[in-house]
All heavy atoms as an XYZ file, in Angstrom:
705
protein
N      58.590     19.491     34.262
C      57.299     18.890     34.545
C      56.228     19.965     34.454
O      56.413     21.117     34.842
C      57.374     18.253     35.932
C      56.082     17.749     36.446
C      56.262     16.979     37.743
O      57.065     16.039     37.778
O      55.588     17.350     38.691
N      55.083     19.588     33.931
C      53.998     20.546     33.691
C      53.498     21.192     34.981
O      53.161     22.376     34.996
C      52.838     19.849     32.967
C      51.742     20.805     32.540
C      52.218     21.865     31.559
O      52.959     21.577     30.624
N      51.802     23.092     31.763
N      53.480     20.449     36.066
C      53.028     21.013     37.339
C      53.871     22.226     37.715
O      53.340     23.259     38.119
C      53.100     19.960     38.455
C      52.838     20.469     39.874
C      51.431     21.035     39.994
C      53.069     19.365     40.881
N      55.179     22.121     37.572
C      56.070     23.223     37.934
C      55.804     24.435     37.049
O      55.777     25.568     37.518
C      57.520     22.768     37.832
C      58.291     23.012     39.082
C      59.369     23.828     39.213
C      58.046     22.473     40.379
N      59.812     23.815     40.515
C      59.013     22.989     41.247
C      57.094     21.602     40.891
C      59.075     22.676     42.595
C      57.144     21.271     42.237
C      58.121     21.808     43.062
N      55.585     24.208     35.756
C      55.278     25.309     34.836
C      53.978     26.001     35.241
O      53.879     27.225     35.203
C      55.173     24.789     33.405
C      56.486     24.336     32.811
C      56.253     23.793     31.418
C      57.522     23.202     30.846
N      57.290     22.593     29.531
N      52.976     25.204     35.609
C      51.694     25.780     36.026
C      51.826     26.547     37.330
O      51.218     27.605     37.493
C      50.628     24.685     36.163
C      50.175     24.149     34.811
O      50.406     24.833     33.785
O      49.603     23.052     34.780
N      52.614     26.017     38.273
C      52.799     26.714     39.550
C      53.466     28.070     39.348
O      53.189     29.017     40.089
C      53.629     25.867     40.515
C      52.909     24.719     41.203
C      53.890     23.907     42.055
C      51.764     25.211     42.061
N      54.339     28.177     38.361
C      55.002     29.451     38.092
C      54.025     30.523     37.625
O      54.271     31.710     37.790
C      56.111     29.259     37.049
C      57.311     28.442     37.507
C      58.261     28.192     36.341
C      58.032     29.136     38.645
N      52.891     30.108     37.068
C      51.887     31.050     36.571
C      50.792     31.338     37.592
O      49.991     32.246     37.401
C      51.239     30.503     35.307
C      52.159     30.451     34.115
C      51.389     30.124     32.853
N      50.732     28.826     32.920
C      51.204     27.716     32.370
N      52.343     27.753     31.731
N      50.546     26.588     32.454
N      50.717     30.565     38.644
C      49.612     30.672     39.593
C      50.053     31.214     40.939
O      51.231     31.242     41.260
C      48.964     29.297     39.826
C      48.216     28.798     38.610
O      47.734     29.632     37.827
O      48.108     27.567     38.453
N      49.078     31.601     41.724
C      49.285     31.926     43.135
C      48.464     30.935     43.934
O      47.373     30.540     43.519
C      48.807     33.343     43.447
O      49.609     34.285     42.789
N      48.993     30.542     45.080
C      48.321     29.572     45.930
C      48.180     30.180     47.317
O      49.130     30.765     47.835
C      49.126     28.242     46.000
C      48.483     27.265     46.956
C      49.263     27.632     44.617
N      46.997     30.050     47.897
C      46.772     30.534     49.259
C      46.711     29.342     50.201
O      45.907     28.433     50.012
C      45.476     31.328     49.350
C      45.231     31.906     50.718
C      44.005     32.783     50.782
O      43.470     33.168     49.716
O      43.568     33.076     51.904
N      47.579     29.363     51.208
C      47.614     28.299     52.209
C      47.442     28.952     53.567
O      48.307     29.703     54.010
C      48.940     27.503     52.141
C      49.122     26.880     50.756
C      48.976     26.424     53.229
C      50.470     26.235     50.521
N      46.296     28.700     54.186
C      45.968     29.283     55.499
C      46.160     30.793     55.525
O      46.761     31.348     56.441
C      46.780     28.619     56.609
C      46.264     27.240     56.918
O      45.186     26.858     56.492
N      47.040     26.471     57.632
N      45.657     31.457     54.516
C      45.680     32.906     54.481
C      46.943     33.516     53.910
O      46.999     34.714     53.668
N      47.971     32.740     53.690
C      49.215     33.254     53.114
C      49.221     32.971     51.616
O      49.137     31.818     51.190
C      50.435     32.607     53.764
C      51.742     33.141     53.247
C      52.951     32.509     53.906
O      52.798     31.801     54.925
O      54.060     32.713     53.391
N      49.303     34.035     50.833
C      49.318     33.894     49.379
C      50.758     33.777     48.907
O      51.594     34.621     49.210
C      48.627     35.092     48.699
C      48.701     34.969     47.186
C      47.173     35.201     49.161
N      51.022     32.719     48.168
C      52.353     32.469     47.616
C      52.259     32.555     46.101
O      51.519     31.798     45.475
C      52.858     31.089     48.038
C      52.929     30.848     49.541
C      53.129     29.370     49.838
C      54.046     31.664     50.147
N      52.989     33.487     45.528
C      52.974     33.675     44.076
C      54.028     32.776     43.440
O      55.195     32.794     43.827
C      53.257     35.129     43.736
N      53.603     31.999     42.480
C      54.518     31.108     41.795
C      55.606     31.838     41.044
O      56.710     31.329     40.877
N      55.288     33.054     40.599
C      56.263     33.819     39.815
C      57.321     34.496     40.682
O      58.308     35.017     40.179
C      55.538     34.886     38.997
C      54.854     35.923     39.864
C      53.909     36.817     39.085
O      53.593     36.485     37.923
O      53.485     37.827     39.641
N      57.144     34.472     41.998
C      58.121     35.095     42.890
C      59.375     34.226     42.983
O      59.425     33.114     42.469
C      57.517     35.307     44.279
O      57.243     34.065     44.889
N      60.378     34.727     43.680
C      61.648     34.025     43.823
C      61.429     32.633     44.413
O      60.902     32.496     45.509
C      62.586     34.848     44.719
C      63.947     34.260     44.884
C      64.838     34.240     43.823
C      64.340     33.721     46.090
C      66.097     33.698     43.963
C      65.604     33.176     46.255
C      66.485     33.164     45.183
N      61.779     31.598     43.672
C      61.587     30.197     44.075
C      60.130     29.933     44.475
O      59.857     29.175     45.410
C      62.520     29.808     45.222
C      63.953     29.769     44.849
N      64.475     28.808     44.029
C      64.981     30.591     45.173
C      65.768     29.026     43.864
N      66.107     30.107     44.534
N      59.207     30.538     43.765
C      57.789     30.453     44.100
C      57.250     29.032     44.161
O      56.581     28.653     45.118
N      57.544     28.239     43.139
C      57.035     26.861     43.110
C      57.606     26.047     44.267
O      56.891     25.276     44.916
C      57.367     26.203     41.776
N      58.883     26.255     44.562
C      59.512     25.557     45.692
C      58.890     26.006     47.014
O      58.679     25.187     47.915
C      61.019     25.839     45.735
C      61.751     25.273     44.534
O      61.402     24.158     44.099
O      62.668     25.947     44.042
N      58.607     27.298     47.134
C      58.009     27.819     48.362
C      56.590     27.278     48.560
O      56.191     26.958     49.673
C      58.001     29.349     48.341
C      59.408     29.933     48.479
C      59.447     31.453     48.404
N      58.555     32.069     49.357
C      57.634     32.972     49.040
N      57.467     33.347     47.790
N      56.869     33.487     49.977
N      55.836     27.153     47.460
C      54.486     26.587     47.540
C      54.566     25.145     48.027
O      53.847     24.741     48.945
C      53.774     26.676     46.172
C      53.462     28.142     45.832
C      52.504     25.825     46.165
C      53.035     28.375     44.392
N      55.449     24.372     47.424
C      55.619     22.963     47.808
C      56.064     22.854     49.268
O      55.542     22.041     50.028
C      56.646     22.317     46.878
C      56.819     20.865     47.084
S      55.356     19.994     46.489
C      56.028     18.371     46.375
N      57.012     23.687     49.671
C      57.505     23.651     51.049
C      56.457     24.044     52.060
O      56.319     23.409     53.113
N      55.689     25.102     51.756
C      54.651     25.557     52.689
C      53.558     24.506     52.842
O      53.084     24.250     53.956
C      54.059     26.886     52.191
C      53.044     27.487     53.096
C      53.683     27.975     54.370
C      52.682     28.712     55.216
N      53.254     29.222     56.445
N      53.151     23.894     51.745
C      52.130     22.853     51.817
C      52.651     21.648     52.595
O      51.935     21.073     53.418
C      51.680     22.450     50.416
C      50.509     21.483     50.325
C      49.302     21.980     51.107
C      50.136     21.249     48.870
N      53.899     21.286     52.383
C      54.514     20.184     53.129
C      54.547     20.501     54.621
O      54.203     19.653     55.452
C      55.939     19.910     52.602
O      55.863     19.541     51.215
C      56.609     18.793     53.379
N      54.939     21.716     54.975
C      54.952     22.137     56.388
C      53.561     22.056     56.994
O      53.392     21.615     58.137
C      55.451     23.576     56.521
C      56.915     23.754     56.341
C      57.289     25.231     56.429
O      56.469     26.115     56.212
N      58.548     25.483     56.741
N      52.563     22.484     56.239
C      51.188     22.464     56.743
C      50.712     21.035     56.986
O      50.042     20.759     57.973
C      50.254     23.184     55.768
C      48.849     23.314     56.268
C      48.762     24.055     57.586
O      49.380     25.104     57.759
N      48.020     23.523     58.528
N      51.070     20.138     56.097
C      50.695     18.730     56.256
C      51.348     18.162     57.517
O      50.698     17.488     58.322
C      51.085     17.916     55.003
C      50.190     18.320     53.824
C      51.005     16.419     55.269
C      50.664     17.818     52.479
N      52.631     18.447     57.712
C      53.342     17.954     58.904
C      52.769     18.548     60.190
O      52.578     17.833     61.174
C      54.840     18.261     58.796
C      55.605     17.424     57.779
C      56.999     18.000     57.567
C      55.678     15.966     58.216
N      52.479     19.838     60.193
C      51.946     20.453     61.420
C      50.523     19.979     61.701
O      50.155     19.788     62.861
C      52.026     21.978     61.356
O      51.211     22.488     60.344
N      49.737     19.754     60.663
C      48.378     19.221     60.867
C      48.438     17.812     61.437
O      47.650     17.455     62.318
C      47.605     19.209     59.548
O      47.365     20.510     59.110
N      49.377     17.014     60.949
C      49.533     15.661     61.462
C      49.980     15.677     62.923
O      49.475     14.909     63.749
C      50.524     14.885     60.599
C      50.726     13.468     61.078
O      51.787     13.149     61.603
N      49.728     12.621     60.915
N      50.903     16.583     63.267
C      51.375     16.689     64.656
C      50.238     17.119     65.572
O      50.088     16.580     66.677
C      52.537     17.672     64.736
N      49.421     18.064     65.121
C      48.279     18.523     65.920
C      47.268     17.399     66.111
O      46.729     17.211     67.203
C      47.627     19.722     65.238
C      46.521     20.421     66.001
C      47.050     21.004     67.309
C      45.915     21.517     65.143
N      47.047     16.641     65.065
C      46.142     15.493     65.155
C      46.673     14.469     66.152
O      45.912     13.902     66.937
C      45.964     14.860     63.778
C      44.925     13.763     63.645
C      43.538     14.288     63.971
C      44.957     13.188     62.244
N      47.976     14.258     66.141
C      48.606     13.337     67.093
C      48.359     13.788     68.535
O      48.026     12.980     69.390
C      50.120     13.284     66.851
C      50.551     12.561     65.613
C      50.557     11.071     65.815
O      50.795     10.579     66.902
N      50.282     10.344     64.759
N      48.533     15.080     68.768
C      48.367     15.621     70.122
C      46.932     15.522     70.613
O      46.695     15.300     71.797
C      48.801     17.095     70.153
C      50.263     17.317     69.977
C      50.604     18.789     69.849
O      49.765     19.639     70.216
O      51.712     19.092     69.385
N      45.984     15.696     69.719
C      44.575     15.743     70.100
C      43.851     14.417     69.950
O      42.648     14.356     70.176
C      43.855     16.817     69.283
C      44.364     18.195     69.592
O      44.728     18.496     70.725
N      44.416     19.038     68.592
N      44.565     13.379     69.598
C      43.953     12.067     69.413
C      43.504     11.514     70.759
O      44.305     11.316     71.667
C      44.940     11.114     68.742
S      44.239      9.492     68.406
N      42.214     11.269     70.887
C      41.669     10.763     72.145
C      41.428      9.259     72.104
O      40.934      8.678     73.046
C      40.364     11.490     72.464
C      40.557     12.969     72.724
C      39.281     13.611     73.140
C      39.300     15.055     73.430
N      40.415     15.865     73.358
N      41.805      8.642     71.016
C      41.607      7.213     70.845
C      42.636      6.426     71.660
O      43.680      6.942     72.045
C      41.748      6.871     69.360
O      41.684      5.488     69.171
N      42.334      5.166     71.909
C      43.275      4.295     72.602
C      44.502      3.995     71.750
O      45.560      3.712     72.267
C      42.595      2.967     72.974
C      41.570      3.145     74.086
O      41.662      4.149     74.829
O      40.687      2.290     74.207
N      44.344      4.053     70.454
C      45.470      3.799     69.569
C      45.963      5.127     69.020
O      45.212      6.037     68.754
C      45.102      2.851     68.442
C      43.917      3.281     67.635
C      42.610      3.067     67.913
C      43.939      4.031     66.411
N      41.805      3.628     66.959
C      42.597      4.226     66.023
C      44.947      4.546     65.621
C      42.245      4.914     64.866
C      44.596      5.234     64.470
C      43.252      5.398     64.113
N      47.242      5.231     68.891
C      47.846      6.461     68.375
C      47.976      6.371     66.858
O      48.286      5.318     66.309
C      49.235      6.686     68.985
C      49.191      7.300     70.353
C      48.694      8.725     70.240
C      48.704      9.403     71.593
N      48.071     10.691     71.567
N      47.762      7.490     66.226
C      47.939      7.566     64.786
C      49.423      7.541     64.448
O      50.249      7.998     65.223
C      47.321      8.859     64.261
C      45.828      9.038     64.510
C      45.397     10.435     64.114
C      45.040      8.003     63.734
N      49.732      7.017     63.300
C      51.120      6.974     62.860
C      51.548      8.359     62.402
O      50.854      9.006     61.626
C      51.281      5.985     61.687
O      50.807      4.713     62.091
C      52.717      5.892     61.257
N      52.662      8.816     62.901
C      53.189     10.119     62.493
C      53.767      9.966     61.092
O      54.540      9.052     60.833
C      54.257     10.581     63.468
C      54.756     11.984     63.202
C      55.618     12.475     64.326
N      54.875     12.569     65.568
C      54.390     13.711     66.069
N      54.592     14.828     65.430
N      53.733     13.718     67.214
N      53.386     10.866     60.202
C      53.899     10.770     58.843
C      55.304     11.361     58.778
O      55.663     12.248     59.553
C      52.967     11.451     57.819
C      52.827     12.940     58.095
C      51.619     10.786     57.796
C      52.075     13.675     57.017
N      56.078     10.846     57.861
C      57.456     11.307     57.691
C      57.475     12.528     56.766
O      56.494     12.815     56.063
C      58.338     10.216     57.075
O      57.874      9.966     55.733
C      58.297      8.939     57.898
N      58.602     13.216     56.739
C      58.735     14.363     55.850
C      58.624     13.927     54.390
O      58.016     14.619     53.572
C      60.063     15.068     56.099
C      60.184     16.377     55.353
C      61.411     17.169     55.751
O      61.904     17.021     56.871
O      61.866     17.951     54.897
N      59.176     12.775     54.072
C      59.094     12.258     52.700
C      57.635     11.980     52.313
O      57.227     12.271     51.181
C      59.925     10.989     52.556
N      56.865     11.439     53.250
C      55.450     11.209     52.971
C      54.718     12.531     52.780
O      53.868     12.652     51.892
C      54.804     10.427     54.117
C      55.210      8.975     54.178
C      54.685      8.306     55.442
O      54.843      8.828     56.538
N      54.066      7.153     55.266
N      55.032     13.527     53.605
C      54.386     14.833     53.498
C      54.688     15.477     52.145
O      53.805     16.075     51.524
C      54.824     15.742     54.644
N      55.921     15.347     51.664
C      56.280     15.871     50.341
C      55.469     15.156     49.266
O      54.944     15.785     48.343
C      57.796     15.728     50.076
C      58.137     16.008     48.615
C      58.586     16.647     50.995
N      55.337     13.855     49.401
C      54.558     13.073     48.441
C      53.085     13.487     48.463
O      52.457     13.643     47.406
C      54.696     11.581     48.761
O      53.905     10.812     47.895
N      52.527     13.694     49.655
C      51.132     14.136     49.772
C      50.947     15.524     49.174
O      49.953     15.786     48.480
C      50.676     14.142     51.226
C      50.696     12.792     51.904
C      50.847     12.684     53.281
C      50.565     11.608     51.180
C      50.861     11.455     53.910
C      50.585     10.376     51.807
C      50.729     10.303     53.173
O      50.749      9.089     53.800
N      51.899     16.434     49.435
C      51.815     17.783     48.884
C      51.832     17.726     47.357
O      51.054     18.412     46.688
C      52.968     18.639     49.409
N      52.705     16.906     46.810
C      52.773     16.750     45.360
C      51.452     16.211     44.810
O      50.945     16.695     43.798
C      53.930     15.820     44.993
C      54.101     15.615     43.509
C      55.266     14.658     43.218
N      55.383     14.385     41.817
C      54.686     13.465     41.164
N      53.812     12.723     41.786
N      54.855     13.291     39.870
N      50.885     15.219     45.484
C      49.607     14.660     45.047
C      48.501     15.710     45.069
O      47.667     15.775     44.161
C      49.206     13.472     45.923
C      50.058     12.241     45.692
O      50.809     12.205     44.694
O      49.991     11.315     46.531
N      48.470     16.527     46.115
C      47.452     17.582     46.227
C      47.616     18.590     45.094
O      46.641     18.980     44.439
C      47.545     18.280     47.602
C      47.083     17.330     48.697
C      46.732     19.577     47.612
C      47.437     17.789     50.106
N      48.857     19.020     44.866
C      49.097     19.988     43.801
C      48.794     19.405     42.427
O      48.243     20.095     41.558
C      50.531     20.508     43.874
C      50.821     21.390     45.091
C      52.312     21.670     45.197
C      50.018     22.679     45.039
N      49.120     18.148     42.210
C      48.790     17.504     40.931
C      47.284     17.397     40.741
O      46.776     17.619     39.636
C      49.425     16.112     40.846
C      50.892     16.067     40.459
C      51.434     14.647     40.623
C      51.110     16.559     39.042
N      46.563     17.064     41.808
C      45.110     16.920     41.709
C      44.426     18.252     41.424
O      43.356     18.287     40.820
C      44.558     16.302     42.992
N      45.048     19.345     41.867
C      44.435     20.652     41.660
C      45.042     21.410     40.480
O      44.666     22.545     40.208
C      44.565     21.493     42.928
O      45.922     21.712     43.240
N      45.958     20.781     39.774
C      46.633     21.417     38.651
C      45.660     21.691     37.516
O      44.924     20.811     37.081
C      47.771     20.501     38.173
C      48.547     21.090     37.035
O      48.837     22.297     37.073
O      48.862     20.335     36.093
N      45.655     22.902     37.051
C      44.732     23.350     36.007
C      44.873     22.531     34.727
O      43.884     22.228     34.068
C      45.003     24.822     35.760
C      44.405     25.400     34.563
C      44.799     26.819     34.291
N      45.562     27.460     35.333
C      45.475     28.740     35.613
N      44.654     29.501     34.944
N      46.217     29.277     36.544
N      46.092     22.157     34.359
C      46.307     21.407     33.123
C      45.655     20.029     33.209
O      45.021     19.566     32.268
C      47.815     21.255     32.832
O      48.369     22.565     32.674
C      48.060     20.454     31.573
N      45.782     19.378     34.354
C      45.213     18.030     34.504
C      43.715     18.059     34.746
O      42.990     17.198     34.293
C      45.877     17.297     35.665
C      47.271     16.868     35.370
C      47.839     16.143     36.566
N      49.199     15.751     36.303
C      49.586     14.508     36.192
N      48.735     13.531     36.351
N      50.836     14.230     35.932
N      43.244     19.031     35.525
C      41.830     19.026     35.909
C      40.954     19.817     34.953
O      39.740     19.823     35.098
C      41.672     19.599     37.327
O      41.942     20.992     37.313
N      41.572     20.514     34.013
C      40.795     21.319     33.085
C      40.119     22.490     33.772
O      39.139     23.025     33.281
N      40.617     22.896     34.913
C      40.032     24.020     35.634
C      38.920     23.633     36.592
O      38.433     24.460     37.351
N      38.490     22.368     36.579
C      37.406     21.932     37.466
C      37.762     22.107     38.934
O      36.919     22.469     39.747
C      37.040     20.467     37.205
C      36.366     20.267     35.859
O      35.892     21.267     35.284
O      36.325     19.121     35.394
N      39.019     21.852     39.287
C      39.431     21.984     40.687
C      39.347     23.431     41.142
O      38.988     23.716     42.285
C      40.842     21.439     40.889
O      41.753     22.086     40.031
N      39.651     24.379     40.261
C      39.543     25.793     40.614
C      38.079     26.173     40.856
O      37.760     26.893     41.779
C      40.136     26.671     39.507
C      41.640     26.654     39.486
C      42.323     25.597     38.914
C      42.356     27.679     40.047
C      43.711     25.577     38.887
C      43.752     27.674     40.039
C      44.417     26.612     39.456
O      45.769     26.588     39.460
N      37.203     25.675     39.996
C      35.783     25.934     40.156
C      35.281     25.399     41.495
O      34.569     26.084     42.225
C      34.986     25.296     39.010
C      33.501     25.428     39.148
C      32.866     26.618     38.865
C      32.750     24.352     39.606
C      31.482     26.736     39.007
C      31.381     24.461     39.767
C      30.745     25.657     39.462
N      35.679     24.173     41.837
C      35.251     23.554     43.103
C      35.804     24.323     44.308
O      35.066     24.603     45.257
C      35.705     22.099     43.171
S      34.880     21.041     41.981
N      37.078     24.675     44.271
C      37.680     25.400     45.383
C      37.049     26.766     45.553
O      36.809     27.222     46.683
C      39.186     25.530     45.171
N      36.746     27.439     44.470
C      36.137     28.762     44.526
C      34.744     28.705     45.157
O      34.319     29.636     45.830
C      36.052     29.352     43.121
C      35.525     30.758     43.060
C      36.486     31.768     43.669
O      37.701     31.547     43.637
O      35.993     32.799     44.164
N      34.048     27.587     44.961
C      32.675     27.471     45.455
C      32.567     26.820     46.823
O      31.464     26.584     47.296
C      31.827     26.711     44.433
C      31.542     27.580     43.231
O      30.813     28.544     43.332
N      32.162     27.255     42.114
N      33.697     26.545     47.462
C      33.651     25.967     48.822
C      33.296     27.016     49.835
O      33.566     28.145     49.777
C      34.995     25.358     49.189
C      35.319     24.037     48.511
C      36.726     23.588     48.908
C      34.320     22.981     48.878
């Protein structure tokens, strides 16, 4: 898949930790770290929810799907580099 090929050429920073795609299992580590971040953010949101209704806790499978969607949306091949430009200017 093209996303995996692109991840092997790129580095991704997630909360200050830079993960190089070219490193040992780099693409897998990027996917795993992003999935972990999604799960921990959801858990933190659950804990801090002050509403009368509780938010639904997302499953690990959903977090993997969300991580894949995020990486696909920011993939240089699909976005033509626009996502990199936007992220750089945030």
